[in-house]
C-alpha positions in Angstrom: 2.6 10.6 10.3 5.0 13.4 11.0 4.5 13.3 14.8 2.2 11.8 17.4 -1.3 13.4 17.7 -1.7 15.2 21.0 -5.4 15.4 20.6 -8.6 14.6 22.6 -10.4 11.4 21.8 -13.8 11.5 20.0 -16.8 10.5 22.1 -18.9 7.7 20.7 -21.7 7.4 19.9 -22.5 11.0 19.0 -26.1 10.7 17.9 -25.4 13.7 15.7 -28.4 13.4 13.3 -31.9 13.5 14.7 -34.8 11.4 13.4 -36.1 14.2 11.1 -32.7 14.5 9.4 -32.3 10.8 9.0 -35.8 10.7 7.4 -34.9 13.5 5.1 -31.7 11.8 4.1 -33.5 8.5 3.5 -36.0 10.3 1.2 -33.4 12.1 -0.8 -30.2 9.9 -1.0 -28.3 9.4 -3.3 -29.3 12.0 -6.1 -31.1 14.9 -4.4 -29.2 17.6 -2.6 -30.7 18.5 0.8 -30.0 20.1 4.1 -29.8 18.4 7.4 -29.2 19.5 11.0 -26.5 18.0 13.2 -25.5 18.1 16.8 -21.8 18.0 16.4 -21.6 21.4 18.1 -18.2 22.8 19.0 -16.6 19.4 19.2 -13.1 19.5 20.7 -11.6 17.9 17.6 -13.0 20.8 15.5 -11.4 23.6 17.5 -8.7 25.6 15.7 -5.8 24.6 17.9 -6.7 20.9 17.6 -7.0 21.3 13.8 -3.6 23.1 13.6 -2.0 20.2 15.5 -3.7 17.7 13.2 -2.5 19.7 10.1 1.1 19.8 11.4 1.1 16.0 12.0 -0.5 14.9 8.7 1.7 13.9 5.8 2.4 16.7 3.4 0.3 15.1 0.7 -2.7 15.4 3.0 -2.6 19.1 3.6 -3.5 21.8 1.0 -3.6 25.5 1.7 -3.4 28.7 -0.2 -4.7 32.3 -0.4 -8.5 32.5 -0.1 -9.1 35.6 -2.3 -9.7 33.6 -5.4 -12.0 33.9 -8.4 -14.9 31.5 -8.8 -13.0 29.7 -11.6 -9.3 29.2 -11.6 -9.6 28.2 -15.2 -6.3 26.3 -15.3 -4.4 28.7 -13.0 -2.8 27.5 -9.8 -4.0 29.0 -6.5 -1.3 31.3 -5.0 0.5 30.2 -1.8 -0.1 32.2 1.3 3.6 32.3 2.3 3.2 30.9 5.9 3.1 27.5 7.6 0.0 25.4 7.9 -0.1 25.7 11.7 0.0 29.5 11.6 -2.5 29.5 8.8 -5.1 27.7 10.9 -4.5 29.2 14.3 -4.8 32.7 12.9 -7.4 32.0 10.2 -9.3 35.1 11.0 -6.4 37.3 9.7 -4.3 35.1 7.4 -6.6 35.4 4.3 -6.3 31.7 3.6 -8.1 28.5 2.8 -6.9 25.1 4.1 -8.0 21.5 3.5 -7.0 18.7 5.7 -7.4 15.4 3.8 -8.0 11.9 5.0 -8.3 13.0 8.6 -9.1 9.3 9.4 -5.3 8.8 9.4 -5.5 10.1 13.0 -7.3 7.6 15.3 -9.3 10.2 17.1 -10.7 11.6 13.8 -11.2 8.1 12.5 -13.4 7.4 15.4 -15.3 10.6 14.9 -15.8 9.8 11.2 -16.9 6.3 11.9 -19.4 7.4 14.5 -21.0 9.9 12.2 -21.3 7.6 9.2 -22.6 4.7 11.3 -25.7 6.7 12.0 -26.5 6.8 8.3 -25.2 3.4 7.2 -28.6 1.6 7.1 -30.0 4.1 4.6 -26.8 4.2 2.6 -26.4 0.5 2.2 -30.1 0.0 1.5 -29.9 2.3 -1.5 -26.4 2.1 -2.9 -25.0 -1.0 -1.3 -21.9 -1.3 0.9 -20.4 1.9 2.2 -16.9 1.9 0.6 -13.8 4.0 1.3 -15.0 6.3 4.1 -13.0 9.5 4.3 -13.0 12.8 6.2 -11.9 16.2 5.2 -11.8 19.5 7.2 -11.9 22.9 5.5 -10.8 26.0 7.4 -11.4 29.3 5.6 -10.8 33.0 6.3 -13.6 35.5 6.0 -14.9 36.0 2.5 -12.7 33.2 1.0 -13.7 31.4 -2.1 -13.4 27.7 -3.0 -13.3 27.7 -6.8 -15.6 25.7 -9.1 -15.0 22.0 -9.1 -16.6 18.6 -8.5 -15.9 15.7 -6.1 -16.2 11.9 -6.8 -17.6 11.0 -3.4 -21.0 10.9 -1.7 -20.6 13.9 0.7 -22.2 15.5 3.7 -20.7 18.9 4.6 -21.2 19.8 8.3 -20.8 23.4 9.2 -19.2 23.8 12.6 -18.0 27.4 12.8 -18.9 30.5 10.7 -21.1 30.4 7.6 -20.8 29.9 3.9 -22.9 29.6 0.8 -22.4 26.7 -1.6 -23.6 27.3 -5.2 -24.4 23.8 -6.6 -25.2 22.7 -10.2 -26.9 19.6 -11.4 -24.7 16.4 -11.5 -24.4 14.5 -14.8 -25.1 17.6 -17.0 -22.3 18.3 -19.5 -23.2 22.0 -19.6 -21.6 22.3 -16.1 -19.0 19.6 -16.2 -18.0 18.5 -19.7 -17.7 14.7 -20.3 -14.1 15.2 -21.4 -13.2 16.8 -18.0 -14.7 13.8 -16.2 -12.9 11.4 -18.4 -9.6 13.2 -17.8 -10.1 13.3 -14.1 -10.8 9.6 -13.8 -7.7 8.7 -15.7 -5.4 10.9 -13.5 -6.2 14.5 -14.5 -7.5 17.4 -12.5 -11.2 18.1 -11.5 -11.1 21.8 -11.7 -13.8 23.2 -14.1 -13.7 26.2 -16.3 -16.1 28.9 -15.1 -18.3 31.0 -17.3 -20.6 33.7 -15.8 -23.5 32.5 -17.9 -23.6 29.3 -15.8 -24.5 31.2 -12.6 -28.4 31.3 -13.1 -28.6 27.5 -13.2 -26.9 27.1 -9.8 -28.8 26.8 -6.5 -27.4 28.6 -3.4 -27.3 26.6 -0.2 -26.5 28.7 2.9 -24.9 26.9 5.8 -24.6 28.0 9.4 -23.3 26.1 12.5 -25.5 23.1 13.2 -26.5 22.7 9.5 -25.2 20.2 7.0 -25.6 19.7 3.2 -25.7 16.5 1.2 -23.8 16.9 -2.1 -24.4 14.2 -4.7 -21.5 12.5 -6.4 -19.8 14.8 -8.9 -22.2 17.8 -8.5 -20.3 20.9 -9.6 -20.1 23.6 -7.1 -18.2 26.6 -5.7 -18.3 28.1 -2.2 -18.2 31.6 -0.8 -17.3 32.0 2.9 -19.1 34.3 5.1 -17.8 37.3 7.1 -16.3 35.2 9.9 -13.7 32.3 9.9 -15.3 29.0 9.0 -14.7 25.4 9.9 -16.5 22.6 8.0 -16.2 18.8 8.2 -16.9 16.8 5.1 -17.8 13.1 5.7 -17.6 11.1 2.5 -18.0 7.6 1.2 -18.1 5.7 -2.1 -20.4 3.0 -3.4 -20.0 0.4 -6.1 -22.4 2.5 -8.2 -20.1 5.6 -7.9 -17.0 3.6 -8.7 -18.8 2.1 -11.7 -19.7 5.5 -13.0 -16.2 6.7 -12.5 -14.7 3.7 -14.3 -17.3 4.1 -17.2 -16.1 7.7 -17.5 -12.5 6.4 -17.7 -13.5 3.9 -20.4 -15.2 6.6 -22.4 -11.9 8.5 -22.3 -10.3 5.5 -24.1 -13.1 5.4 -26.6 -12.7 9.1 -27.3 -9.0 8.6 -27.9 -9.9 5.8 -30.4 -12.1 8.3 -32.4 -15.5 7.4 -30.9 -18.0 9.8 -29.4 -19.2 7.8 -26.4 -22.5 8.3 -24.6 -22.1 9.6 -21.1 -22.6 7.0 -18.3 -26.0 6.8 -16.6 -26.7 8.2 -13.2 -28.1 6.1 -10.3 -29.7 3.6 -10.5 -28.0 2.8 -13.8 -25.2 0.2 -13.2 -22.7 1.2 -16.0 -21.5 -2.4 -15.6 -20.3 -3.1 -19.1 -18.1 0.0 -19.5 -16.9 -0.2 -15.9 -15.8 -3.8 -16.5 -14.1 -2.8 -19.8 -12.0 -0.1 -18.0 -11.1 -2.5 -15.1 -9.9 -5.1 -17.5 -7.9 -2.5 -19.5 -6.4 -1.1 -16.4 -5.4 -4.5 -15.1 -3.8 -5.5 -18.4 -2.0 -2.2 -18.9 -0.6 -2.2 -15.3 -2.7 0.7 -14.1 -4.0 -1.5 -11.3 
């Protein structure tokens, strides 16, 4: 850490998800996107000044920020810097025209407690369907009015809780090479980027999910998406976890990358409940023998 965290402690337990939301989650997890409601409210850890303090204390590798006026697809280009510090970016997010991501917020004890409290409410369902909850992580997104998060995918099971402002996420089916080519997955899982090349003809296949304060959205593993922020500043909390199934799919993707380099045209890994065990084991053995792990 760069400095101590002068932040309020999270209250536990939160009881953030009501019975209806938990039932919806149980009926839909892990492959069906769906909306939930949450009672996180205007939690003190989610206020702009607290988030600015967190951002200033996190290691540099855990903070990403740039201008928010971006196209849907960066298509290989780098997002331009906003020219100011992260603290100013967040404290004045209404006017800085920026997008900021605070990664692995569990590095701060207060945020670790908040993340653990939220995930604990869903642990029974998660572990009943996809086994042990692995690698829990939290991310906060702070966005200026009308900002865009370009087209990409994420490797985690993810619930995005909207705390302040509004946004619309346009999501595309996971596991469909039309929206995220197999080669992009393979590159990402062997150390490459996860940004996707955007084409306007993809748009009709996406589904728009609007989010307002008190609403949350479950995003399945590696579902391509982009986000448009609403007319006011936005704060969102992303609570994520991995499963052995998600790791196995990722490792099978990596192994497919090897096969492709060797001149093969491998079949894409199966989605849940497929285990992808053989290819995952192949990659893990290769990675161990080659010093990647």
